[in-house]
C-alpha positions in Angstrom: -7.5 -29.9 -14.1 -7.3 -28.1 -10.7 -5.0 -25.2 -10.5 -2.9 -24.8 -7.3 -2.9 -21.4 -5.8 0.0 -20.6 -3.6 1.0 -17.7 -1.4 4.1 -16.6 0.4 4.2 -14.2 3.4 7.2 -12.0 3.1 8.4 -10.2 6.3 11.0 -7.4 6.2 11.7 -4.0 5.0 9.3 -3.6 2.1 11.7 -1.6 -0.1 14.4 -4.2 0.3 12.0 -7.1 -0.2 10.4 -5.6 -3.3 13.9 -4.9 -4.8 14.7 -8.6 -4.3 11.5 -9.6 -6.1 12.3 -7.3 -9.0 15.9 -8.7 -9.2 14.6 -12.3 -9.3 11.8 -11.5 -11.8 9.0 -12.4 -9.5 5.6 -10.8 -10.0 2.9 -10.6 -7.3 -0.8 -11.0 -8.0 -2.0 -9.6 -4.7 -0.6 -7.2 -2.1 -2.5 -6.3 1.0 -0.8 -3.6 3.2 -1.6 -1.1 5.8 1.4 1.3 5.8 1.9 4.0 8.4 -0.3 7.0 7.6 -0.7 10.6 8.5 1.1 10.3 11.8 -1.9 8.6 13.4 0.2 5.9 15.1 3.7 5.8 16.6 5.7 2.7 15.6 9.0 2.1 17.5 11.9 2.4 15.2 9.8 3.4 12.2 11.4 5.2 9.3 10.1 8.6 8.3 6.9 8.0 6.4 6.2 10.9 4.1 4.9 11.4 0.5 8.4 10.8 -0.9 8.7 7.4 0.9 5.1 6.6 -0.2 6.1 7.3 -3.9 9.2 5.0 -3.6 7.0 2.2 -2.2 4.2 2.8 -4.8 6.8 2.8 -7.7 8.2 -0.6 -6.5 4.7 -2.0 -6.0 3.9 -1.1 -9.6 7.1 -2.9 -10.8 6.3 -6.2 -8.9 2.5 -6.3 -9.5 1.5 -8.8 -12.3 -0.8 -7.8 -15.1 -4.3 -8.0 -13.6 -2.8 -8.0 -10.1 -4.3 -6.1 -7.2 -2.9 -3.8 -4.5 -5.2 -3.3 -1.4 -3.9 -0.1 0.2 -5.4 0.3 3.7 -5.0 3.9 4.9 -6.9 6.7 6.6 -6.7 10.4 6.7 -5.9 12.5 9.7 -8.6 14.9 10.8 -7.4 18.2 12.2 -9.9 21.0 13.3 -12.7 19.1 11.5 -10.7 18.9 8.2 -9.5 15.7 6.6 -5.9 15.8 5.2 -6.9 13.9 2.0 -3.5 12.1 2.0 -5.3 8.9 0.8 -6.7 10.8 -2.2 -3.3 12.1 -3.2 -1.9 8.6 -2.9 -4.8 7.2 -5.1 -4.1 9.8 -7.7 -0.4 9.0 -7.7 -1.1 5.2 -8.1 -3.2 6.2 -11.1 -0.4 8.5 -12.4 2.2 5.7 -12.4 -0.1 3.2 -14.2 -2.3 1.4 -11.8 -6.0 1.2 -12.5 -8.1 2.6 -9.6 -10.9 0.2 -9.0 -12.7 1.4 -5.9 -12.5 3.4 -2.7 -13.9 1.5 0.2 -14.6 3.2 3.5 -14.4 0.9 6.5 -16.2 2.3 9.5 -15.2 0.7 12.7 -18.0 0.1 15.2 -16.5 1.4 18.4 -18.3 0.4 21.5 -17.2 2.2 24.6 
């Protein structure tokens, strides 16, 4: 018997949308996201993205993620004076602290041709 796999793309404020999922009892098996990080980009009309906002999002992600579910969190660290901010490491540790299992850290190196 073939199992059907479905997906739904949800667009909107992530906090509002995750709260709706929690209220409706929906669990998510895969989340792929690239949130604003380390002030590396300017997004028009963007809310303040700091560690407190990150924790709010991470806590909600934990509540909506099904057992065995996966969160792919695509971020980078700002480099200032040759020193990385390590924000992504702090985030990874917080994900672990709230109950996620940390599977792997993948470094994606873009091939920039000028």
